[in-house]
Short mmCIF file of the C-alpha atoms (twelve columns), coordinates in Angstrom:
data_MODEL
# 
_entry.id   MODEL 
# 
loop_
_atom_site.group_PDB 
_atom_site.id 
_atom_site.type_symbol 
_atom_site.label_atom_id 
_atom_site.label_alt_id 
_atom_site.label_comp_id 
_atom_site.label_asym_id 
_atom_site.label_seq_id 
_atom_site.Cartn_x 
_atom_site.Cartn_y 
_atom_site.Cartn_z 
_atom_site.pdbx_PDB_model_num 
ATOM 1   C CA . MET A 1   114.253 101.825 131.757 1 
ATOM 2   C CA . THR A 2   113.701 105.577 131.436 1 
ATOM 3   C CA . PRO A 3   117.552 106.282 130.741 1 
ATOM 4   C CA . VAL A 4   118.446 103.489 128.063 1 
ATOM 5   C CA . ILE A 5   114.889 104.578 126.492 1 
ATOM 6   C CA . LEU A 6   116.934 108.535 126.119 1 
ATOM 7   C CA . ARG A 7   120.067 107.071 125.815 1 
ATOM 8   C CA . TYR A 8   118.973 104.851 122.823 1 
ATOM 9   C CA . GLY A 9   116.037 106.734 120.614 1 
ATOM 10  C CA . ILE A 10  118.325 110.131 121.395 1 
ATOM 11  C CA . ILE A 11  121.414 107.741 119.014 1 
ATOM 12  C CA . ALA A 12  118.538 106.631 116.758 1 
ATOM 13  C CA . GLY A 13  117.333 109.986 116.374 1 
ATOM 14  C CA . LEU A 14  120.976 111.667 114.997 1 
ATOM 15  C CA . ILE A 15  121.005 109.243 112.620 1 
ATOM 16  C CA . VAL A 16  118.236 109.289 111.429 1 
ATOM 17  C CA . SER A 17  117.826 113.813 111.234 1 
ATOM 18  C CA . VAL A 18  121.361 114.550 111.348 1 
ATOM 19  C CA . PRO A 19  122.219 112.976 107.596 1 
ATOM 20  C CA . TRP A 20  118.832 114.546 106.342 1 
ATOM 21  C CA . LEU A 21  118.902 117.744 108.014 1 
ATOM 22  C CA . VAL A 22  122.011 118.156 106.079 1 
ATOM 23  C CA . TYR A 23  120.583 116.227 102.630 1 
ATOM 24  C CA . MET A 24  117.537 119.100 103.137 1 
ATOM 25  C CA . LEU A 25  119.714 122.278 104.389 1 
ATOM 26  C CA . THR A 26  121.921 121.643 101.370 1 
ATOM 27  C CA . LEU A 27  118.963 121.189 98.382  1 
ATOM 28  C CA . PRO A 28  118.659 124.340 95.643  1 
ATOM 29  C CA . ALA A 29  115.122 124.996 95.952  1 
ATOM 30  C CA . ASP A 30  114.668 124.031 91.840  1 
ATOM 31  C CA . GLY A 31  116.916 120.799 93.480  1 
ATOM 32  C CA . HIS A 32  115.210 117.180 92.746  1 
ATOM 33  C CA . MET A 33  114.507 115.157 96.080  1 
ATOM 34  C CA . THR A 34  116.586 111.537 93.521  1 
ATOM 35  C CA . HIS A 35  117.010 108.389 95.924  1 
ATOM 36  C CA . SER A 36  115.486 110.278 98.667  1 
ATOM 37  C CA . MET A 37  112.512 107.095 99.299  1 
ATOM 38  C CA . LEU A 38  115.837 104.860 99.215  1 
ATOM 39  C CA . LEU A 39  117.882 107.078 101.219 1 
ATOM 40  C CA . GLY A 40  115.103 108.080 104.313 1 
ATOM 41  C CA . TYR A 41  114.815 104.896 104.304 1 
ATOM 42  C CA . THR A 42  117.933 103.267 104.856 1 
ATOM 43  C CA . LEU A 43  118.947 106.089 107.339 1 
ATOM 44  C CA . MET A 44  115.953 104.605 109.301 1 
ATOM 45  C CA . ILE A 45  116.843 101.064 109.599 1 
ATOM 46  C CA . VAL A 46  120.103 102.088 110.725 1 
ATOM 47  C CA . ALA A 47  118.546 104.249 113.358 1 
ATOM 48  C CA . PHE A 48  116.425 101.682 114.096 1 
ATOM 49  C CA . SER A 49  119.397 99.504  114.512 1 
ATOM 50  C CA . MET A 50  120.067 101.273 118.211 1 
ATOM 51  C CA . VAL A 51  116.381 99.940  119.427 1 
ATOM 52  C CA . PHE A 52  118.349 96.031  119.271 1 
ATOM 53  C CA . VAL A 53  121.107 97.351  120.825 1 
ATOM 54  C CA . GLY A 54  119.668 99.235  123.877 1 
ATOM 55  C CA . ILE A 55  117.038 96.056  124.673 1 
ATOM 56  C CA . LYS A 56  120.249 94.212  124.538 1 
ATOM 57  C CA . GLN A 57  122.054 96.286  126.736 1 
ATOM 58  C CA . TYR A 58  118.769 96.420  129.175 1 
ATOM 59  C CA . ARG A 59  118.277 93.162  129.427 1 
ATOM 60  C CA . ASP A 60  122.245 92.639  129.846 1 
ATOM 61  C CA . HIS A 61  123.103 94.815  132.128 1 
ATOM 62  C CA . SER A 62  120.293 95.897  134.042 1 
ATOM 63  C CA . LEU A 63  118.465 92.187  133.940 1 
ATOM 64  C CA . GLY A 64  120.845 89.625  134.621 1 
ATOM 65  C CA . GLY A 65  120.381 88.225  130.472 1 
ATOM 66  C CA . VAL A 66  116.503 87.708  130.648 1 
ATOM 67  C CA . ILE A 67  114.256 90.386  129.262 1 
ATOM 68  C CA . LYS A 68  110.350 88.848  127.909 1 
ATOM 69  C CA . PHE A 69  108.215 90.079  125.301 1 
ATOM 70  C CA . GLY A 70  106.602 92.747  126.400 1 
ATOM 71  C CA . LYS A 71  109.452 94.439  128.594 1 
ATOM 72  C CA . ALA A 72  111.490 94.463  125.098 1 
ATOM 73  C CA . LEU A 73  108.514 95.490  123.472 1 
ATOM 74  C CA . LEU A 74  108.037 98.081  125.050 1 
ATOM 75  C CA . LEU A 75  111.875 99.355  125.549 1 
ATOM 76  C CA . GLY A 76  111.883 99.003  122.309 1 
ATOM 77  C CA . LEU A 77  108.908 101.284 121.551 1 
ATOM 78  C CA . GLY A 78  109.975 103.733 123.544 1 
ATOM 79  C CA . ILE A 79  113.634 104.066 121.994 1 
ATOM 80  C CA . SER A 80  111.449 104.043 118.251 1 
ATOM 81  C CA . THR A 81  109.009 106.701 119.940 1 
ATOM 82  C CA . VAL A 82  112.046 109.189 121.083 1 
ATOM 83  C CA . ALA A 83  113.964 107.988 117.343 1 
ATOM 84  C CA . SER A 84  110.727 109.355 115.956 1 
ATOM 85  C CA . LEU A 85  110.269 112.644 117.618 1 
ATOM 86  C CA . MET A 86  113.576 113.617 117.168 1 
ATOM 87  C CA . TYR A 87  112.539 112.766 113.719 1 
ATOM 88  C CA . VAL A 88  109.958 115.386 113.179 1 
ATOM 89  C CA . LEU A 89  111.694 118.525 115.133 1 
ATOM 90  C CA . SER A 90  114.359 118.264 112.415 1 
ATOM 91  C CA . TRP A 91  111.902 117.678 109.724 1 
ATOM 92  C CA . GLU A 92  110.141 121.017 110.675 1 
ATOM 93  C CA . ILE A 93  113.651 122.471 110.890 1 
ATOM 94  C CA . CYS A 94  114.189 121.561 107.005 1 
ATOM 95  C CA . MET A 95  110.951 122.944 106.309 1 
ATOM 96  C CA . ALA A 96  112.151 126.193 108.439 1 
ATOM 97  C CA . PHE A 97  115.182 126.167 106.634 1 
ATOM 98  C CA . SER A 98  115.624 125.214 103.133 1 
ATOM 99  C CA . LYS A 99  115.397 126.827 100.080 1 
ATOM 100 C CA . TYR A 100 113.817 123.548 98.729  1 
ATOM 101 C CA . ASP A 101 109.325 123.701 97.848  1 
ATOM 102 C CA . PHE A 102 108.563 120.462 99.152  1 
ATOM 103 C CA . ILE A 103 105.444 121.375 98.499  1 
ATOM 104 C CA . ALA A 104 105.668 122.784 95.128  1 
ATOM 105 C CA . ALA A 105 107.758 119.446 94.231  1 
ATOM 106 C CA . TYR A 106 105.194 116.482 95.696  1 
ATOM 107 C CA . SER A 107 102.141 118.887 93.518  1 
ATOM 108 C CA . LYS A 108 104.362 118.303 90.579  1 
ATOM 109 C CA . PHE A 109 104.854 114.713 91.053  1 
ATOM 110 C CA . ILE A 110 101.428 114.493 91.842  1 
ATOM 111 C CA . LEU A 111 100.489 116.086 88.750  1 
ATOM 112 C CA . ASP A 112 103.163 114.354 86.802  1 
ATOM 113 C CA . ASP A 113 102.192 110.885 88.388  1 
ATOM 114 C CA . ALA A 114 98.501  111.549 86.370  1 
ATOM 115 C CA . ARG A 115 99.516  112.478 83.599  1 
ATOM 116 C CA . SER A 116 101.580 109.568 83.015  1 
ATOM 117 C CA . HIS A 117 98.852  107.601 83.233  1 
ATOM 118 C CA . GLY A 118 97.134  108.671 80.621  1 
ATOM 119 C CA . ALA A 119 94.746  110.947 82.703  1 
ATOM 120 C CA . GLY A 120 92.469  113.155 80.748  1 
ATOM 121 C CA . PRO A 121 91.442  116.931 81.669  1 
ATOM 122 C CA . ALA A 122 88.877  115.449 84.408  1 
ATOM 123 C CA . GLU A 123 91.297  113.519 85.858  1 
ATOM 124 C CA . MET A 124 94.122  116.109 85.674  1 
ATOM 125 C CA . GLU A 125 91.636  119.043 87.765  1 
ATOM 126 C CA . GLN A 126 91.239  115.937 90.306  1 
ATOM 127 C CA . ALA A 127 94.876  115.903 90.432  1 
ATOM 128 C CA . ALA A 128 95.017  119.565 90.639  1 
ATOM 129 C CA . THR A 129 92.551  119.524 93.279  1 
ATOM 130 C CA . GLN A 130 94.270  116.190 95.142  1 
ATOM 131 C CA . ALA A 131 97.316  117.878 94.814  1 
ATOM 132 C CA . ALA A 132 96.317  121.379 96.194  1 
ATOM 133 C CA . ASP A 133 93.925  119.583 99.412  1 
ATOM 134 C CA . PHE A 134 97.400  118.062 100.561 1 
ATOM 135 C CA . ALA A 135 99.453  121.938 100.255 1 
ATOM 136 C CA . ARG A 136 96.836  123.118 102.468 1 
ATOM 137 C CA . MET A 137 97.064  119.758 104.725 1 
ATOM 138 C CA . TYR A 138 100.582 119.880 105.230 1 
ATOM 139 C CA . GLY A 139 100.152 124.202 105.983 1 
ATOM 140 C CA . ASN A 140 98.665  123.269 109.217 1 
ATOM 141 C CA . PRO A 141 102.342 122.354 111.244 1 
ATOM 142 C CA . LEU A 142 100.328 119.855 113.546 1 
ATOM 143 C CA . TYR A 143 98.675  117.623 110.446 1 
ATOM 144 C CA . ARG A 144 102.180 118.015 108.801 1 
ATOM 145 C CA . MET A 145 103.815 116.558 111.845 1 
ATOM 146 C CA . ALA A 146 101.645 113.816 112.499 1 
ATOM 147 C CA . PHE A 147 102.371 112.936 108.931 1 
ATOM 148 C CA . THR A 148 105.977 112.945 109.155 1 
ATOM 149 C CA . PHE A 149 105.942 111.056 112.824 1 
ATOM 150 C CA . ILE A 150 103.206 108.155 110.618 1 
ATOM 151 C CA . GLU A 151 105.962 108.352 107.827 1 
ATOM 152 C CA . ILE A 152 109.074 107.052 110.242 1 
ATOM 153 C CA . PHE A 153 107.497 105.357 113.529 1 
ATOM 154 C CA . PRO A 154 105.681 102.684 111.867 1 
ATOM 155 C CA . VAL A 155 109.590 100.825 110.496 1 
ATOM 156 C CA . GLY A 156 110.260 101.424 114.492 1 
ATOM 157 C CA . ILE A 157 107.382 99.491  116.074 1 
ATOM 158 C CA . LEU A 158 108.695 97.246  112.754 1 
ATOM 159 C CA . VAL A 159 112.078 96.959  114.139 1 
ATOM 160 C CA . SER A 160 111.035 96.714  117.701 1 
ATOM 161 C CA . LEU A 161 108.691 93.351  117.377 1 
ATOM 162 C CA . ILE A 162 111.402 91.978  115.262 1 
ATOM 163 C CA . SER A 163 114.544 92.899  118.267 1 
ATOM 164 C CA . ALA A 164 111.885 92.066  121.302 1 
ATOM 165 C CA . ALA A 165 110.633 88.948  119.520 1 
ATOM 166 C CA . LEU A 166 115.002 88.183  118.936 1 
ATOM 167 C CA . LEU A 167 116.054 89.069  122.696 1 
ATOM 168 C CA . ARG A 168 113.656 87.631  124.428 1 
ATOM 169 C CA . ASN A 169 115.990 83.890  123.623 1 
ATOM 170 C CA . SER A 170 118.686 84.162  126.155 1 
ATOM 171 C CA . ARG A 171 120.840 82.013  124.033 1 
ATOM 172 C CA . LEU A 172 120.608 84.754  121.259 1 
ATOM 173 C CA . LEU A 173 124.147 86.712  121.650 1 
ATOM 174 C CA . PRO A 174 124.515 85.617  125.606 1 
ATOM 175 C CA . ARG A 175 125.510 88.144  128.074 1 
ATOM 176 C CA . ARG A 176 128.902 87.958  128.533 1 
# 
């Protein structure tokens, strides 16, 4: 089971990490991350399709075409964990080598959001404090890595649950 987890986890990790690395490393310091959420979550869904492929491959080649939900879920979570760790590593590389200042951009987003919702001076001060607190916490690599992991891993959990539920049915895409 471990070779399948590593193989498909690394493939999924590369699918989600390489385009993101290229995007971030070519983004100018004052660039705008237009559509970055759409890009990020699209890459995650495409990458986590490897969970389905990995479970099916293991079911068909190692288990004779039948897999129980629990084993399929564990396999999917293993693949998702490897892919998520690779995503965290790629984000750390982006933070180290990219010209883009994520903290400044996110702080600006917090302040602009408060302003667009008609915040008064007290609310703007609160938003500025919130932005400063986030910047301080995000400066801690352990917090940043945990935050980044939590950004992607729930998508992997969801895809693992769906894939395990579907592939426990041996009549779905049966072994040939």
